[in-house]
C-alpha positions as CSV (number, residue, x, y, z in Angstrom):
1,M,0.0,0.0,0.0
2,P,1.1,3.6,-0.6
3,N,3.1,5.1,2.3
4,T,0.3,7.5,3.3
5,V,0.3,9.2,6.7
6,V,-2.6,7.8,8.7
7,T,-4.6,10.1,10.9
8,D,-7.2,9.0,13.4
9,A,-9.8,11.8,13.3
10,H,-11.9,10.4,16.3
11,S,-10.1,9.7,19.6
12,H,-10.4,10.7,23.2
13,V,-8.1,11.7,26.0
14,L,-8.2,12.4,29.8
15,S,-4.6,12.4,30.9
16,S,-3.5,11.7,34.5
17,E,-2.1,15.2,34.7
18,T,-5.5,16.6,33.7
19,V,-7.2,14.5,36.3
20,A,-4.9,15.8,39.0
21,I,-5.5,19.4,38.0
22,L,-9.2,18.9,37.9
23,Q,-9.2,17.3,41.4
24,R,-7.2,20.3,42.7
25,E,-9.1,23.1,40.9
26,V,-12.6,21.8,40.7
27,P,-12.9,19.1,43.3
28,E,-16.7,19.1,43.5
29,L,-16.9,18.0,39.8
30,A,-13.6,16.3,39.2
31,P,-13.3,12.8,38.0
32,K,-12.1,10.0,40.2
33,L,-9.9,7.2,38.8
34,T,-9.8,3.9,40.8
35,P,-7.2,1.4,39.2
36,I,-8.4,-2.1,38.5
37,D,-5.3,-3.5,37.0
38,D,-2.5,-2.6,34.5
39,E,-5.0,-2.2,31.7
40,G,-7.7,0.0,33.2
41,A,-9.5,1.7,36.0
42,I,-13.0,2.8,37.1
43,L,-13.8,6.4,36.1
44,E,-16.4,8.2,38.2
45,M,-17.6,11.6,37.2
46,G,-20.9,12.8,38.7
47,D,-23.4,10.1,38.2
48,V,-21.5,8.6,35.3
49,V,-19.4,5.4,36.0
50,Q,-17.2,4.0,33.2
51,N,-16.0,0.5,33.9
52,P,-13.5,-0.3,32.6
53,F,-11.8,3.1,31.7
54,P,-8.9,2.1,29.4
55,R,-5.4,2.9,30.3
56,G,-4.8,4.5,27.0
57,A,-7.1,7.4,27.9
58,W,-4.7,8.7,30.6
59,D,-1.3,7.1,29.8
60,L,0.6,8.7,26.9
61,E,3.1,5.9,26.6
62,R,0.3,3.4,26.2
63,R,-1.4,5.6,23.7
64,L,1.8,5.9,21.6
65,A,2.4,2.2,21.7
66,D,-1.2,1.5,20.7
67,M,-0.9,4.0,17.8
68,A,2.2,2.2,16.6
69,R,0.5,-1.1,16.8
70,M,-2.5,0.1,14.9
71,K,-0.3,1.8,12.3
72,I,-1.7,5.2,13.1
73,D,0.7,8.2,12.8
74,R,-1.5,11.0,14.1
75,Q,-4.6,11.6,16.2
76,V,-7.2,14.3,16.5
77,V,-7.9,14.2,20.3
78,A,-11.1,15.2,22.0
79,V,-12.3,15.0,25.6
80,C,-13.9,11.8,26.9
81,P,-17.7,12.2,26.7
82,Q,-18.1,11.4,30.4
83,T,-16.6,14.8,31.1
84,L,-19.0,17.0,29.2
85,L,-21.2,17.7,32.3
86,Y,-24.1,19.5,30.6
87,G,-26.2,18.8,33.6
88,S,-24.0,20.6,36.0
89,D,-23.7,24.3,37.0
90,P,-22.5,26.1,33.9
91,D,-19.7,27.9,35.7
92,G,-18.4,24.6,37.0
93,T,-18.6,23.0,33.5
94,L,-16.8,26.0,32.1
95,A,-14.0,25.5,34.6
96,I,-13.8,21.8,33.7
97,S,-13.8,22.7,30.0
98,R,-11.1,25.4,30.2
99,I,-8.7,23.1,32.1
100,Q,-9.3,20.2,29.6
101,N,-8.9,22.6,26.6
102,D,-5.7,24.0,28.0
103,Q,-4.4,20.5,28.6
104,I,-5.2,19.2,25.2
105,S,-3.6,22.3,23.7
106,K,-0.5,21.5,25.8
107,M,-0.5,17.9,24.6
108,C,-0.6,19.1,21.0
109,A,2.1,21.7,21.5
110,N,4.4,19.1,23.0
111,D,4.0,16.9,19.9
112,P,2.5,19.0,17.2
113,N,3.3,16.6,14.4
114,R,1.4,13.8,16.1
115,F,-1.6,15.4,17.8
116,A,-4.2,18.0,16.9
117,G,-7.0,18.9,19.3
118,L,-10.7,19.7,19.7
119,A,-12.2,21.7,22.5
120,T,-15.1,21.2,24.9
121,A,-17.5,23.8,26.1
122,P,-20.5,24.3,28.6
123,M,-23.2,23.8,25.9
124,Q,-26.0,24.2,28.5
125,A,-24.9,27.9,28.5
126,P,-24.5,28.8,24.8
127,D,-23.0,32.2,25.3
128,L,-20.3,30.8,27.6
129,A,-19.8,27.9,25.2
130,A,-19.4,30.4,22.3
131,A,-16.8,32.4,24.2
132,E,-14.9,29.3,25.3
133,L,-14.9,27.9,21.7
134,T,-13.5,31.2,20.5
135,R,-10.8,31.2,23.1
136,A,-9.8,27.6,22.5
137,M,-9.6,28.0,18.8
138,R,-8.0,31.5,18.6
139,E,-5.7,31.3,21.6
140,K,-5.1,27.6,22.1
141,G,-4.8,26.4,18.6
142,L,-7.7,23.9,18.7
143,G,-9.5,23.1,15.5
144,G,-13.1,23.0,16.8
145,A,-15.0,21.1,19.4
146,M,-16.6,17.9,20.4
147,I,-20.2,18.3,21.5
148,G,-22.9,15.8,22.6
149,T,-25.7,14.6,20.5
150,N,-28.1,16.3,22.9
151,I,-27.7,19.0,25.5
152,G,-29.3,17.9,28.7
153,G,-32.0,16.1,26.6
154,K,-32.5,19.1,24.3
155,N,-31.9,18.5,20.6
156,L,-29.3,20.3,18.6
157,D,-31.8,22.5,16.7
158,D,-32.9,24.2,20.0
159,P,-32.9,28.0,19.1
160,A,-31.1,28.7,22.4
161,L,-27.9,27.1,20.8
162,D,-27.7,29.7,18.0
163,P,-25.1,31.9,19.8
164,F,-22.8,28.8,19.8
165,W,-23.5,27.9,16.2
166,A,-22.9,31.6,15.2
167,A,-19.5,31.5,16.9
168,A,-18.6,28.1,15.3
169,D,-19.7,29.4,11.9
170,K,-17.5,32.5,12.2
171,L,-14.6,30.3,13.2
172,S,-15.3,27.7,10.5
173,A,-15.1,25.1,13.3
174,F,-14.9,21.4,13.0
175,I,-17.6,19.9,15.3
176,L,-17.4,16.3,16.3
177,V,-21.0,15.2,17.3
178,H,-20.7,12.4,19.8
179,P,-23.5,10.5,21.6
180,I,-24.2,11.0,25.3
181,H,-27.2,10.2,27.5
182,V,-28.9,8.5,24.6
183,A,-32.7,8.5,23.9
184,G,-34.8,5.5,24.8
185,I,-32.5,4.3,27.6
186,D,-35.4,2.6,29.5
187,R,-35.6,0.0,26.7
188,Q,-31.9,-0.3,26.2
189,R,-30.6,-1.3,29.6
190,D,-30.0,-5.0,28.6
191,Y,-27.3,-6.4,26.4
192,Y,-25.2,-3.2,26.3
193,M,-27.8,-1.9,23.9
194,K,-27.3,1.6,25.3
195,N,-24.1,1.7,23.3
196,I,-24.6,-0.9,20.6
197,I,-27.9,0.7,19.5
198,G,-28.3,3.8,21.6
199,N,-25.2,5.6,20.5
200,P,-25.9,5.3,16.7
201,L,-29.6,6.1,17.4
202,D,-28.8,9.3,19.2
203,T,-26.3,10.3,16.5
204,T,-29.1,9.8,14.0
205,I,-31.5,12.0,16.0
206,A,-28.8,14.7,16.1
207,A,-28.2,14.5,12.4
208,A,-32.0,14.8,11.7
209,C,-32.3,17.9,13.9
210,L,-29.3,19.5,12.3
211,V,-30.9,18.9,8.9
212,F,-34.6,19.6,9.5
213,G,-33.9,22.3,12.1
214,G,-32.0,24.3,9.4
215,V,-28.8,24.4,11.5
216,I,-26.6,23.2,8.6
217,E,-28.4,25.5,6.2
218,R,-28.1,28.6,8.4
219,F,-24.5,28.0,9.5
220,P,-22.8,26.7,6.3
221,N,-19.2,27.2,7.5
222,I,-19.4,24.6,10.2
223,T,-18.1,21.1,9.4
224,F,-20.4,18.6,11.3
225,F,-18.5,15.3,11.8
226,M,-20.9,12.6,12.8
227,S,-19.4,9.8,14.9
228,H,-19.8,6.0,14.4
229,G,-20.5,6.3,10.7
230,G,-23.3,8.7,11.3
231,G,-25.4,6.2,13.1
232,F,-28.3,5.2,10.8
233,T,-28.2,8.5,8.8
234,P,-26.5,7.4,5.6
235,Y,-28.7,4.3,5.4
236,Q,-31.9,6.2,6.0
237,A,-31.1,9.5,4.1
238,G,-33.6,8.6,1.4
239,R,-36.3,8.4,4.1
240,F,-35.3,11.9,5.3
241,V,-35.9,13.2,1.8
242,H,-39.1,11.2,1.3
243,G,-40.6,12.5,4.6
244,W,-39.8,16.1,3.5
245,N,-41.5,15.5,0.2
246,V,-44.7,14.1,1.6
247,R,-45.2,15.8,5.0
248,D,-45.4,19.4,6.2
249,E,-43.7,18.9,9.5
250,P,-40.1,18.5,8.1
251,R,-40.6,21.8,6.2
252,K,-41.3,24.0,9.3
253,R,-37.7,25.3,9.7
254,L,-35.8,24.0,6.7
255,K,-36.0,26.4,3.8
256,G,-34.2,24.4,1.2
257,H,-34.2,20.7,0.2
258,P,-32.8,18.4,2.9
259,Q,-30.4,16.8,0.5
260,A,-28.4,20.0,0.4
261,S,-27.9,19.7,4.2
262,L,-27.3,15.9,4.1
263,D,-24.6,16.5,1.5
264,K,-22.6,18.6,4.0
265,L,-22.5,16.0,6.8
266,T,-19.2,14.1,7.3
267,Y,-18.6,10.7,8.9
268,D,-16.0,8.6,10.5
269,T,-15.3,5.0,9.5
270,I,-16.3,3.3,12.7
271,L,-18.8,0.7,11.4
272,H,-17.0,-2.5,12.5
273,A,-17.3,-4.2,9.1
274,P,-16.0,-3.5,5.6
275,E,-19.4,-3.8,3.8
276,P,-21.1,-0.8,5.5
277,L,-17.9,1.2,5.1
278,R,-17.9,0.4,1.4
279,F,-21.6,1.5,1.3
280,L,-20.7,4.8,3.1
281,L,-17.9,5.6,0.7
282,D,-20.0,4.8,-2.4
283,T,-22.8,6.9,-1.1
284,V,-21.1,10.1,0.2
285,G,-17.6,9.9,-1.3
286,E,-14.2,9.9,0.2
287,D,-14.2,13.7,0.6
288,R,-16.7,13.2,3.5
289,V,-15.4,10.1,5.2
290,L,-12.5,10.3,7.7
291,M,-10.7,7.4,9.3
292,G,-11.5,7.1,13.0
293,T,-11.2,4.6,15.8
294,D,-12.9,6.0,19.0
295,Y,-9.7,5.2,20.9
296,P,-9.4,4.1,23.6
297,F,-12.9,2.7,24.4
298,D,-14.0,-0.9,24.1
299,M,-16.5,-0.1,21.3
300,G,-13.7,1.5,19.2
301,Q,-12.5,-0.1,16.0
302,Y,-8.8,-0.8,16.1
303,D,-8.4,-2.8,12.9
304,M,-9.3,0.3,10.9
305,V,-6.2,0.4,8.7
306,P,-6.4,-3.2,7.4
307,V,-10.2,-2.8,7.0
308,V,-9.8,0.2,4.8
309,D,-7.0,-1.5,2.9
310,S,-9.3,-4.6,2.4
311,L,-11.6,-2.4,0.3
312,G,-8.9,-2.1,-2.5
313,L,-9.4,1.7,-2.8
314,A,-7.6,3.7,-5.4
315,P,-4.5,5.4,-3.9
316,A,-6.1,8.8,-4.1
317,V,-9.2,7.6,-2.4
318,R,-7.3,5.8,0.3
319,A,-5.2,8.9,0.9
320,A,-8.3,11.0,1.3
321,V,-9.9,8.7,3.9
322,M,-6.6,8.2,5.8
323,T,-5.5,11.8,6.0
324,D,-6.1,14.2,3.1
325,T,-9.8,15.0,4.1
326,I,-9.1,15.8,7.7
327,E,-6.2,18.0,6.6
328,R,-8.7,19.9,4.5
329,F,-11.1,20.4,7.4
330,L,-8.3,21.2,9.9
331,P,-5.8,23.0,7.7
332,G,-2.4,23.4,9.5
333,A,-3.6,21.8,12.7
334,F,-0.7,19.3,12.8
335,G,2.5,21.1,13.4
336,K,0.7,24.2,14.7
337,V,2.0,25.4,18.1
338,P,-0.2,28.0,19.8
339,A,1.6,31.2,20.8
């Protein structure tokens, strides 16, 4: 295969240094890590418990070793979704966000050819979130933000979020939309369905709200990056369009045709099988599909490089998926050291 740089556009980090700073500066909201063994720990943050919490999340040496094993040269790092804290006091969440953003910026500055970063923000207070996104991008060199698929149960087309979208649009931000507190949890408590089904379901709801709520239409400079292959969105995009054609409800806020908004969504490759990835590439094209792993969590996909290579893509298509497209969305992010 061609010697293309491989960039993981979807990964997460919560370093041990960051945990220590959070425990010192924001003790009432800070995470607690309880080691289980050499591979992981239990993460407790508010009412969220992650068990196991993989070592690669906080241990840089383990991360670098895993990247080498997976044949990944670079990562775009975002916070762990457990730390978003949209249900907490906004000022506390802002403090948590600022510390994490500064730490991610530091991580990227220490190894700018290997890491680029995304911010987090207190989305339950859109004005504060807009200001923090602006600070993180302009002063800390981050390329955008990771946000949840819902904000305390409110969908992403909530008009209250417009100040954040306006700031993101002005900054041409790259926004990773990641599932949290998924819908329908009462029926998904068994069999780990809350993640297996719930995560892609909530991503699909988020995509539908961004489309039919006119968010993509009104804020065209934002790149919306939908995690886990976009959930069910690419497979059901025809249903989105059909509903708009035959019903009045989808037309309430969307002025143009939904396909125009659907055509602006971007997706990671995390589909856990080559066949749906081939479908995604054939449907939306390599200029909207970015290699990702969801490192370091257990539902991540760590055979991504051989899976992409198994598709027999043309060299230019492979290069787009592996790194060229993320470089187009985050120009200059790698190798960029904030002042």
